[in-house]
C-alpha positions in Angstrom: 193.4 58.3 53.6 191.4 60.7 51.5 188.1 61.4 52.2 185.1 62.9 50.2 183.5 66.0 52.1 180.3 68.0 51.6 178.8 70.6 53.6 176.4 68.2 55.1 178.3 65.0 55.7 182.2 63.5 56.1 182.2 60.1 54.5 185.1 58.0 54.1 186.0 56.3 50.9 186.6 52.7 52.6 186.5 50.5 55.6 189.3 51.9 57.8 189.6 48.5 60.3 189.1 50.9 63.4 187.5 48.1 65.5 190.6 45.8 64.6 193.1 48.4 65.7 191.2 48.9 69.0 190.8 45.6 70.0 195.1 45.1 69.4 195.5 47.8 71.9 196.8 47.1 75.4 194.7 48.1 78.2 197.6 49.4 80.0 198.7 51.2 76.9 195.2 52.5 76.5 195.3 53.8 79.9 198.6 55.7 79.7 197.8 57.5 76.3 194.8 59.0 78.0 196.5 60.6 81.2 199.3 61.9 78.9 196.3 63.2 76.7 194.4 65.1 79.9 197.9 66.3 81.3 198.6 67.9 78.0 195.3 69.9 78.4 197.3 71.9 81.0 198.5 74.0 78.0 195.1 75.5 77.3 192.8 77.5 78.6 190.5 75.9 81.0 187.5 77.1 83.0 186.0 75.8 86.1 183.7 73.8 84.6 186.5 71.8 82.5 188.3 71.4 85.8 185.1 70.1 87.4 184.7 67.7 84.3 188.4 66.8 84.1 188.5 65.8 87.9 185.1 63.9 87.7 186.6 61.1 85.7 188.7 59.7 88.5 185.4 59.2 89.9 183.8 55.2 89.7 183.3 54.9 85.9 180.1 52.8 86.7 178.4 55.5 88.8 175.1 56.3 87.1 173.0 59.1 88.5 169.5 59.8 88.1 168.7 63.3 86.7 166.0 65.2 88.7 163.1 66.6 86.6 163.6 70.6 86.0 160.9 72.7 87.3 157.9 73.6 85.3 157.1 77.3 84.9 153.8 77.9 82.7 152.8 81.2 81.6 149.0 81.7 80.9 146.8 84.7 80.1 144.0 85.6 77.3 145.4 85.9 73.8 147.5 88.8 72.2 148.8 89.8 75.9 152.1 89.3 74.7 152.7 85.5 76.2 155.1 84.7 73.0 156.7 87.6 73.0 157.8 86.9 77.1 158.8 83.5 75.9 161.1 84.8 73.6 162.7 87.3 76.1 163.1 84.7 78.5 164.9 82.3 76.1 167.0 85.1 75.0 166.1 84.1 71.2 163.1 84.2 69.0 161.3 80.7 69.4 157.6 80.8 69.7 155.8 82.6 66.8 154.4 86.1 67.6 151.9 87.6 65.5 149.3 90.0 65.9 146.6 87.9 65.3 145.0 86.1 68.8 145.5 82.6 69.4 148.4 81.9 66.6 149.0 77.9 66.9 152.4 76.5 67.3 153.3 72.9 67.8 155.8 73.3 70.3 154.7 74.8 73.6 157.7 73.3 76.0 161.1 74.7 75.9 164.4 74.5 77.9 164.8 77.9 79.8 167.8 79.3 82.2 168.4 81.9 84.7 170.6 82.8 87.1 172.1 79.0 86.5 169.0 77.8 87.0 167.4 75.8 84.4 163.9 75.1 83.9 161.0 74.1 81.5 159.1 77.1 80.3 155.8 76.2 78.9 153.8 78.7 76.8 150.1 78.5 76.7 149.6 80.6 73.8 149.7 77.8 71.0 146.0 77.1 71.4 143.5 79.1 68.9 140.3 79.4 70.6 136.9 79.8 69.1 135.4 83.0 68.3 132.5 82.1 70.9 133.7 80.9 74.3 136.9 82.3 74.5 136.6 82.6 78.4 136.2 79.1 78.6 138.8 78.2 76.2 141.3 80.4 78.0 140.4 79.4 81.3 140.7 75.4 79.9 143.7 76.1 78.7 145.1 78.2 82.0 143.7 75.1 84.3 145.8 72.5 82.1 148.9 74.6 82.7 148.4 75.1 86.3 147.8 71.0 86.6 151.4 70.5 85.0 153.2 73.7 86.4 155.2 74.1 89.5 155.1 78.4 88.9 152.5 80.2 87.1 152.9 83.5 85.2 149.9 85.4 84.3 150.3 87.9 81.7 148.1 90.6 81.5 147.9 93.5 79.4 148.2 96.6 81.2 147.2 99.3 78.7 143.7 97.3 78.3 143.5 96.4 82.1 141.8 93.3 83.5 139.1 92.0 81.4 136.0 89.1 81.9 138.4 86.9 80.3 141.1 87.5 82.8 138.8 87.4 85.9 137.6 83.7 84.5 141.5 82.8 84.8 141.8 84.8 88.2 139.4 82.8 89.6 141.4 79.4 89.0 144.6 80.9 89.9 142.9 81.8 93.6 142.4 78.3 94.0 145.8 76.8 93.7 148.4 76.6 96.1 151.4 77.0 93.7 153.0 80.3 93.4 151.6 82.6 91.0 153.1 86.0 89.8 150.9 88.5 88.0 153.0 90.1 85.2 151.8 93.3 83.8 153.2 93.5 80.2 153.6 96.6 78.0 155.3 98.8 80.6 157.5 100.5 78.2 158.1 103.1 80.2 158.0 104.5 83.6 154.6 106.5 82.6 152.6 103.2 82.2 153.9 101.8 85.5 150.2 103.6 87.0 148.2 101.1 84.7 150.3 98.4 86.0 149.5 99.4 89.6 145.8 99.2 89.0 146.1 95.3 88.6 146.4 95.0 92.5 142.8 95.0 92.4 142.5 91.5 90.9 143.8 90.0 94.1 147.0 88.0 93.0 149.2 90.2 95.1 151.7 92.4 93.6 151.9 93.1 89.9 155.6 93.0 88.3 155.6 95.4 85.4 157.4 94.2 82.3 157.9 95.2 78.7 158.4 91.9 76.6 159.4 93.3 73.8 161.8 95.6 75.4 163.4 93.5 78.1 162.2 96.2 80.3 161.3 94.4 84.2 162.2 91.1 83.3 165.4 90.1 85.0 163.8 91.6 88.3 160.5 89.6 87.7 162.8 86.2 86.8 164.8 87.0 89.9 161.6 86.8 91.7 160.0 84.0 90.1 163.2 82.0 90.8 163.0 82.3 94.5 159.9 80.5 94.7 160.9 78.0 91.8 161.6 74.2 93.4 164.8 73.0 92.4 163.2 69.7 91.1 159.8 69.9 89.8 157.2 68.5 92.1 155.0 68.0 88.9 157.5 65.7 86.9 159.8 64.4 89.5 161.5 61.2 88.8 161.4 58.1 91.3 164.6 56.7 92.0 164.3 53.2 91.7 161.6 51.1 91.2 160.1 49.7 87.6 161.5 51.6 84.9 159.1 54.1 83.6 157.8 54.1 79.7 156.1 56.7 78.6 153.6 55.7 75.7 153.7 58.4 73.0 151.9 58.6 69.4 149.7 60.9 67.6 145.6 60.0 68.3 143.9 57.0 67.1 147.4 55.0 66.6 146.6 52.5 69.7 148.4 54.1 72.8 145.6 53.3 74.9 144.8 49.9 73.6 148.7 49.0 73.8 148.4 50.1 77.8 145.2 48.0 78.1 146.8 44.9 76.4 149.8 45.5 78.5 147.7 45.4 81.8 145.5 42.9 80.8 142.2 44.9 81.5 140.5 47.5 80.6 142.4 50.4 82.6 142.0 53.7 80.1 138.9 54.6 78.1 139.2 53.7 74.4 137.2 55.7 72.2 137.4 56.4 68.6 137.0 60.4 69.6 140.6 61.8 69.1 141.9 62.7 72.4 139.7 60.7 75.0 142.0 60.3 77.9 142.2 63.1 80.5 144.8 62.2 83.2 147.9 60.5 83.2 147.3 57.4 84.3 150.7 55.8 85.5 150.2 51.8 85.7 152.3 49.1 87.1 152.2 46.5 84.8 154.2 42.9 84.6 155.5 42.4 80.8 157.9 39.5 80.1 158.4 38.5 84.1 159.2 42.4 84.9 157.3 45.1 86.4 157.1 48.2 84.3 155.5 51.9 85.0 153.6 52.9 82.0 152.5 56.5 81.4 149.8 56.5 79.1 149.5 60.1 77.4 146.9 59.5 75.1 145.0 62.8 75.7 142.1 64.3 77.4 139.0 62.8 79.3 136.0 63.7 81.1 136.2 67.3 80.7 134.7 67.9 77.5 134.9 71.5 77.2 138.8 70.7 76.9 138.2 69.4 73.6 139.1 72.3 71.7 142.7 72.1 72.9 143.5 68.8 72.4 146.6 69.8 70.2 147.7 71.6 72.6 147.2 69.6 75.5 148.7 66.4 73.8 151.6 68.6 73.2 152.2 69.7 76.5 151.2 66.4 78.2 153.9 64.8 75.9 156.6 67.1 77.1 155.5 66.3 80.6 155.7 62.5 80.4 159.1 62.4 79.0 160.6 64.6 81.8 158.9 61.7 84.0 159.8 58.5 81.9 163.2 56.7 81.1 162.3 55.3 77.5 159.3 56.2 75.3 157.7 53.7 73.1 156.6 56.3 70.1 153.5 54.1 68.9 152.9 54.4 64.9 149.9 53.3 62.5 150.9 51.1 59.7 148.1 51.5 57.8 148.3 55.4 57.6 151.2 57.2 55.9 154.0 58.4 58.6 153.1 62.0 59.2 154.8 65.4 60.1 153.1 65.0 63.8 154.8 61.3 63.8 158.2 62.7 63.1 157.6 65.6 65.5 156.8 63.2 68.4 159.9 61.6 67.5 161.8 64.6 67.8 160.5 65.7 71.1 161.9 61.9 72.5 165.4 63.2 70.6 165.2 66.5 72.6 164.4 65.2 75.8 167.2 62.9 75.5 165.2 59.7 76.4 166.1 56.2 74.8 163.5 55.3 72.2 161.4 52.4 70.9 159.2 52.4 67.5 156.3 50.2 67.8 154.6 49.6 64.3 150.8 49.0 65.3 148.1 47.6 63.5 151.0 45.2 61.7 148.0 42.2 61.5 146.0 44.8 59.3 148.7 44.9 56.4 147.8 41.5 55.2 144.1 42.3 56.2 141.5 42.1 53.0 139.8 44.9 53.5 142.9 47.7 53.4 142.3 49.6 50.5 146.0 50.1 49.5 147.7 46.7 48.8 150.9 48.0 48.4 151.2 49.5 51.8 153.8 47.3 53.0 156.4 48.3 50.3 155.3 52.2 50.8 155.9 51.9 54.4 159.3 50.9 53.9 160.0 53.6 51.9 158.4 55.7 54.3 160.7 54.6 57.7 163.7 55.0 55.3 163.0 58.4 54.3 161.1 60.0 57.4 162.6 57.7 59.8 166.5 57.9 59.0 167.9 59.7 61.9 166.3 57.4 64.2 167.6 54.3 62.6 169.3 53.3 66.0 165.8 52.7 67.3 164.6 49.3 68.0 161.8 48.5 65.9 158.6 46.5 67.3 155.7 45.5 64.7 152.8 44.8 67.0 149.0 44.6 67.2 147.8 46.5 70.4 144.4 45.1 69.8 145.3 41.4 69.7 148.5 41.5 71.5 150.4 39.9 68.7 154.2 40.1 69.3 153.5 42.3 72.6 156.3 39.9 74.1 158.7 41.4 71.7 158.5 45.0 73.3 160.4 44.1 76.4 163.6 43.0 75.1 163.4 46.3 72.8 162.8 48.2 76.0 165.6 46.5 78.0 168.0 46.9 74.8 167.1 50.8 74.8 167.4 51.3 78.7 170.6 49.2 79.2 172.1 51.6 76.4 170.9 54.6 77.8 172.7 53.8 81.0 175.8 53.0 78.7 179.4 54.8 79.9 182.7 54.0 78.0 185.9 54.4 80.1 188.0 57.6 79.5 190.9 55.4 78.1 188.6 53.6 75.5 187.1 56.6 74.6 190.4 58.4 73.6 191.8 55.4 72.0 189.0 55.0 69.6 189.0 59.5 69.1 192.9 59.0 68.3 192.4 56.1 65.9 189.5 57.6 64.4 191.3 60.8 63.6 194.8 59.4 62.8 192.7 57.5 59.9 190.3 60.2 59.2 191.5 63.6 60.2 189.2 66.8 59.9 189.4 68.6 56.7 191.3 71.5 56.5 189.1 74.9 56.8 190.8 78.0 56.3 194.0 76.5 56.0 193.8 75.4 59.8 193.0 72.0 61.2 190.7 71.7 64.0 192.4 69.1 66.6 190.8 67.1 69.3 192.8 67.4 72.3 191.1 65.0 74.6 187.6 63.5 75.2 185.3 61.9 78.0 182.0 60.8 78.5 180.3 63.4 80.9 177.2 61.4 81.3 175.1 58.7 80.8 171.0 58.7 80.1 171.7 59.7 77.5 175.3 58.8 76.7 176.8 62.6 76.8 180.6 62.9 75.4 182.8 66.0 75.6 185.4 67.1 73.0 188.1 69.2 73.8 189.3 70.6 70.6 191.6 73.7 68.8 188.6 74.6 66.5 185.2 74.5 65.7 184.5 70.6 64.2 182.1 70.5 61.2 178.7 69.6 61.8 179.6 66.7 59.2 182.5 65.4 61.2 180.6 65.5 64.5 178.1 63.0 62.8 180.8 61.0 61.5 182.1 60.8 65.0 178.7 59.9 66.2 178.2 57.4 63.8 181.5 55.5 64.2 181.1 55.1 68.1 177.3 53.9 67.1 179.4 51.4 65.1 181.8 49.9 67.5 180.0 50.5 70.9 176.3 49.2 71.6 174.0 52.0 71.4 170.8 50.8 69.9 167.9 52.5 71.4 169.6 55.6 73.1 170.2 59.2 71.6 174.0 60.2 71.7 174.9 63.5 72.5 178.7 64.9 71.3 179.2 68.3 72.7 182.4 70.5 72.0 184.7 72.6 74.5 187.2 74.8 72.0 190.0 76.2 74.0 193.0 78.1 72.9 196.9 77.7 74.4 197.7 79.3 77.0 199.5 82.4 76.4 203.3 82.0 77.6 204.4 84.7 80.2 
C-alpha cells in the first residue's frame, strides 16, 4: 500500500485493518513465528547486551521490577568558576549554557550522566542568577539546596583566582555535611598551574582535584574518585518498594498544587500563600483517595527560608527533577484561567524525560463560568491551546478539577490508576512481533538511498515506562518510529504512559 512520506511523519493513506488481522492470528502461530524470528538473529553481529536482552525474554513476562533512583551528584561553587563547562565535559556534549557573564540563568538543571558504566543524575547549580548585592548569601543558599538534594557534592573553585570570601561561605556549609565532598580546582590547564591548585589544601576540604573543564585535563581521574564514593542507589530519592503508589504534584507557581494536596488530605497540611514559591520542604503525605492510600509528594517551592526566594526558579526545577525520581506518576496541574505557558510545557517535558506516567489536572475549572473572569471566551481558547501545545501528550488522561472546592476530585483516582496500570503494561514477545510483522507487511519503511531498513525482531525490554527494542538492518526514520509508536498506542492500552522505542542496528555476520 502506498504511503505519503514527509521528513517529519510517515502517514498511511487509509485504515489498514491491522487490529482485525491480529485478532485472527492463532496464539501458537504467533509464538512459532516469534521464535523463528529470534533464531534468525544468529545470522547477525550481536553484542553481550543483545544476548542478555534476548535471553531475558524467556523470563516470566509478568515480572515487574522497581527501578532504583539514580544517585545525585551536585556541582556547586560561585559564578564563573566553570561549573557549566564541567557539566558539559562530564556529559560529553554541550548541554549547559556557558557564557562569560556570571550567573547565566538556565531552565534545566538536572542531566543524566554516565561514567565507568555507572549512571547518575548530575545537578548543575549554575542556573541561578544571584543579585549584585548579597552574592555570598545567594551562592551559599544555592549550595544549601544542592547539599540537601545530593548524594555527592563537587565544589568547584577557580584555581587561578584562589579561594574568595564567597568560597569561604560555601566551605563552612560543606564542612557541616556528612556527604562526600570533592574539592575541584578548575582551570589547571597544564602542569605550571598545579601549585595554584595545591594551595587550596588550606580550605580544609581534603585533597584538591586539579582539572581543566575546558580541555578535559584531570576530569577522568576526578570522576574515577567520585564514583568510588557515589552510592549505587540514591539515598536522597530512593524508591520505596511496595506501599502506597507515589504521586508527584507538579506545576508552575500558583496553579494550585498545595491546594490540591490539602483538599486531598482533607486538612491544611501545606502552607498556601499567594507569594510564588512558599513551600520549602518536600512533604510526602499519605492520603486516602477513592478508598485507597496514596503517597503525595508536593513540590510547590520554598518555605521558611526567606533568603532562598531569589533562587525559587532554580529550586523549583531541581525539586521537580528530584520529586520525579521518587515518583511513579506525575500530576501536572494547569491553571485554566491562564494561557498554557512555555513553563507548563517544560514541566511536562521533564516528566517525559523522567519516564514517569502522566495525568493532566486542569485546575480552577469552576472559574471558567465565573462572572469575574475577564476573558469570556477562555474555554474556547483553552481547547485550541491544548490541541496546539499539548498534542505530544494527547495520550495523558485529563481531569477538570477545582482544588479549592474539591469539585470532581474523585475523577483523579481513576486517571491515576489507569496511568499506573499502563505504565506497568507488558506485551508478550510473540504478540509484539506479530504486530510488527503485520504492520511492516502493510506499511514498509520507505526506501532510503536505494535501501530499505528492515525490522528483524522486537521485544519489550522493560516496563515503567514500557520500553521496546527493535533489532533492525538500518536506521529507521524518526517519522516511521513515531508511526510504529502511534499504532502501538492505538492497538494496546497505553493511556497515561510514555512509550520508549529504541533501535539496535545490526549487520549480518561475515561468512568465514
